C-alpha positions as CSV (number, residue, x, y, z in Angstrom):
1,M,-121.4,72.8,24.4
2,P,-121.4,69.4,22.6
3,I,-121.7,66.2,24.6
4,Q,-119.0,63.5,24.2
5,V,-120.7,60.1,23.5
6,T,-119.2,56.6,23.2
7,C,-121.4,53.9,21.7
8,P,-121.4,50.8,24.0
9,G,-121.9,48.5,21.0
10,C,-119.1,49.6,18.6
11,L,-117.2,51.9,20.9
12,K,-117.4,54.7,18.3
13,R,-116.9,58.1,19.8
14,F,-118.9,61.1,18.5
15,K,-120.4,64.4,19.7
16,V,-124.0,65.5,19.9
17,A,-125.6,68.8,20.7
18,D,-126.5,69.3,24.4
19,K,-130.2,69.7,23.5
20,F,-130.3,65.9,23.0
21,A,-129.1,65.2,26.5
22,G,-131.1,62.3,28.1
23,Q,-132.7,61.3,24.8
24,K,-132.4,58.1,22.9
25,G,-131.2,57.8,19.3
26,P,-129.3,55.5,16.8
27,C,-125.5,55.4,16.8
28,P,-124.3,56.9,13.5
29,N,-121.9,54.0,13.0
30,C,-123.7,50.8,14.0
31,K,-127.3,52.1,14.3
32,Q,-127.7,50.6,17.8
33,T,-130.1,52.7,20.0
34,I,-128.3,54.4,22.7
35,T,-129.1,57.0,25.4
36,I,-127.3,60.3,25.3
37,P,-125.9,61.1,28.7
38,K,-127.0,64.2,30.6
39,K,-124.5,67.0,30.8
40,E,-123.9,66.5,34.6
41,D,-123.2,62.8,33.9
42,E,-120.5,63.4,31.3
43,V,-116.9,62.4,32.3
44,V,-114.3,64.8,31.1
45,I,-110.6,63.9,31.1
46,H,-108.5,66.9,32.0
47,A,-104.8,67.5,31.6
48,P,-102.7,65.9,34.3
49,D,-102.3,67.9,37.5
50,H,-98.7,68.1,38.6
51,S,-99.8,68.1,42.2
52,E,-101.6,64.8,42.2
53,A,-102.1,62.1,39.5
54,G,-105.5,60.4,38.7
55,A,-108.6,60.6,36.6
56,I,-110.5,63.9,36.8
57,G,-114.4,64.1,36.8
58,A,-116.6,66.8,35.2
59,G,-116.3,68.9,38.3
60,G,-112.6,68.9,38.2
61,R,-112.3,66.6,41.3
62,H,-110.1,63.5,41.4
63,A,-112.2,60.4,40.6
64,L,-109.5,58.0,41.7
65,K,-107.3,58.5,44.7
66,T,-103.7,57.0,44.6
67,Y,-101.2,56.6,47.3
68,R,-97.6,57.5,47.1
69,W,-95.2,54.5,47.2
70,K,-92.9,54.6,50.2
71,D,-89.6,52.9,49.5
72,T,-88.5,51.1,52.7
73,K,-85.4,49.5,51.4
74,F,-83.1,51.4,53.7
75,Q,-83.9,50.7,57.3
76,P,-81.7,52.8,59.7
77,L,-82.5,50.5,62.7
78,V,-81.4,47.4,60.8
79,F,-78.3,49.2,59.4
80,T,-77.3,50.4,62.9
81,G,-77.8,46.9,64.4
82,V,-75.7,45.2,61.6
83,A,-73.0,47.9,61.8
84,G,-72.8,47.3,65.5
85,A,-72.6,43.5,65.1
86,V,-69.8,43.9,62.5
87,L,-67.9,46.3,64.8
88,V,-68.2,43.8,67.7
89,A,-67.0,41.0,65.3
90,L,-64.0,43.2,64.3
91,L,-63.1,43.7,68.0
92,A,-63.4,39.9,68.6
93,A,-61.2,39.3,65.6
94,L,-58.5,41.5,67.0
95,V,-58.7,39.6,70.3
96,V,-58.4,36.3,68.5
97,R,-55.4,37.7,66.6
98,S,-53.6,38.4,69.9
99,Q,-54.4,34.9,71.3
100,G,-53.2,32.9,68.3
101,N,-55.0,30.5,66.0
102,P,-58.5,29.8,67.4
103,E,-60.2,26.5,67.7
104,T,-62.2,25.2,64.8
105,W,-65.5,25.3,66.9
106,L,-64.9,29.0,67.6
107,K,-64.4,29.8,63.9
108,A,-67.6,27.9,63.1
109,L,-69.5,29.7,65.8
110,A,-68.4,33.1,64.4
111,A,-69.6,32.1,60.9
112,I,-73.0,31.1,62.3
113,V,-73.4,34.2,64.5
114,L,-72.6,36.5,61.6
115,G,-74.9,34.8,59.1
116,P,-78.4,36.0,60.0
117,P,-77.6,39.7,60.6
118,L,-75.6,39.9,57.3
119,A,-78.4,38.1,55.4
120,W,-80.9,40.6,56.8
121,A,-78.8,43.6,56.0
122,G,-78.2,42.4,52.4
123,Y,-81.9,41.8,51.9
124,T,-82.8,45.4,52.9
125,F,-81.0,46.9,49.8
126,L,-80.9,44.0,47.3
127,R,-84.6,43.0,47.4
128,D,-86.8,43.7,44.4
129,A,-88.5,47.1,45.1
130,E,-91.5,46.1,43.0
131,L,-92.3,43.2,45.3
132,E,-93.7,43.6,48.8
133,G,-90.8,43.1,51.2
134,Y,-90.8,40.5,54.0
135,Q,-91.3,42.0,57.4
136,G,-91.6,40.9,61.0
137,V,-91.2,37.2,61.9
138,P,-91.0,36.0,58.2
139,V,-88.0,38.1,57.4
140,I,-86.3,37.0,60.7
141,L,-86.9,33.3,59.9
142,R,-85.7,33.7,56.3
143,S,-82.6,35.6,57.5
144,V,-81.7,32.9,60.0
145,A,-82.2,30.1,57.4
146,C,-80.1,31.9,54.8
147,G,-77.4,32.9,57.3
148,L,-77.1,29.3,58.6
149,A,-76.9,28.1,55.0
150,Y,-74.0,30.5,54.3
151,A,-72.2,29.3,57.5
152,L,-72.7,25.7,56.4
153,L,-71.1,26.4,53.1
154,W,-67.8,27.2,54.8
155,G,-68.0,23.7,56.2
156,V,-68.8,22.4,52.8
157,F,-65.7,24.2,51.4
158,V,-63.4,22.6,54.0
159,F,-65.0,19.2,53.7
160,L,-64.6,19.1,49.9
161,G,-61.0,20.4,50.2
162,Y,-59.9,17.6,52.5
163,R,-62.1,15.0,50.7
164,F,-60.8,15.6,47.1
165,F,-57.4,17.2,47.6
166,G,-56.2,15.8,50.9
167,T,-54.8,17.1,54.1
168,D,-51.4,17.9,52.6
169,A,-52.9,20.3,50.1
170,M,-55.1,22.0,52.6
171,T,-52.2,22.4,55.0
172,K,-49.5,23.6,52.6
173,G,-51.8,25.5,50.3
174,L,-54.2,24.8,47.4
175,E,-53.4,25.5,43.8
176,I,-55.4,28.2,42.0
177,W,-57.4,25.7,40.0
178,Q,-58.2,23.7,43.2
179,M,-59.4,26.8,44.9
180,V,-61.7,27.6,41.9
181,V,-63.1,24.1,41.9
182,L,-64.1,24.5,45.6
183,L,-65.5,28.0,45.3
184,V,-67.8,27.3,42.4
185,P,-70.2,25.0,44.3
186,V,-70.0,27.2,47.4
187,F,-71.1,30.3,45.5
188,A,-73.7,28.3,43.5
189,G,-75.1,27.0,46.8
190,G,-75.0,30.5,48.3
191,T,-76.8,32.0,45.3
192,L,-79.5,29.3,45.5
193,A,-79.9,29.9,49.3
194,A,-80.5,33.6,48.8
195,F,-82.8,33.0,45.9
196,A,-84.9,30.5,47.9
197,S,-84.9,32.6,51.1
198,F,-85.7,36.0,49.8
199,D,-87.0,35.6,46.2
200,L,-84.1,37.6,44.9
201,D,-83.2,37.6,41.2
202,P,-80.1,35.5,40.4
203,G,-77.7,38.5,40.1
204,S,-78.8,40.0,43.4
205,A,-78.8,36.6,45.1
206,F,-75.1,36.1,44.0
207,F,-74.1,39.5,45.4
208,H,-76.1,38.8,48.6
209,C,-74.0,35.7,49.3
210,A,-70.8,37.4,48.1
211,M,-71.3,40.1,50.7
212,Y,-71.4,37.5,53.5
213,F,-68.3,35.8,52.3
214,A,-66.5,39.1,51.8
215,V,-67.2,40.2,55.4
216,T,-66.1,36.8,56.8
217,V,-62.9,36.9,54.7
218,I,-62.1,40.4,56.0
219,L,-62.6,39.2,59.6
220,R,-60.3,36.2,59.0
221,L,-57.6,38.5,57.7
222,V,-58.0,40.8,60.8
223,A,-57.6,37.7,63.0
224,A,-54.4,36.8,61.2
225,L,-55.9,33.7,59.5
226,P,-55.7,32.8,55.8
227,A,-58.4,34.6,53.9
228,V,-59.8,31.2,52.8
229,P,-59.0,27.8,54.4
230,G,-56.3,26.2,52.3
231,L,-55.0,29.5,50.8
232,M,-51.3,29.8,51.5
233,F,-48.8,32.1,49.9
234,K,-46.0,30.0,48.6
């Protein structure tokens, strides 16, 4: 059976009779002297095996061993913990609803407590699967930082509302354009926080922060509070 030969000089591929195995001779293309490989040293590329991918040697054995990628985006333990935290938050919102309008410090505390677990939960399914995910202490620290940034943005929203539109507007209700003016920097800051904390692409970073604000808005509605501070139905 002919031997497959590749010239190391010009990379020309050709076949020679197996009787020349181990001998030297000129390349038919560039005339460089090359050594014909022995039959047992020849590498043969076989058709892919459906059972396992990789280069096949002359003996039909895999020359390279690959490992199957394990997608760890969904973490049942994290999901269970976050679902439990949200359930507790819903129950707390119902208690607040029965007690009347809560103090400002209590609403701020709720926003802070919800931040890290929601940031962690969002990262588990919005992260880039092609990048190695953060685990252990790094993901906890990044979740805390991102969650606190989200909670702070609620304060930024209220501060800007009172600063630029006054107490009267925040008490009686903001106009639609005023609400949009306040929401733009909040979502821009939230997107930046998710991008910096978890290396998410801009689209995923936006949905990450939107998830946090959506959950907190739902909890405010359950607690019989305006969905957003300053939002009043006239």
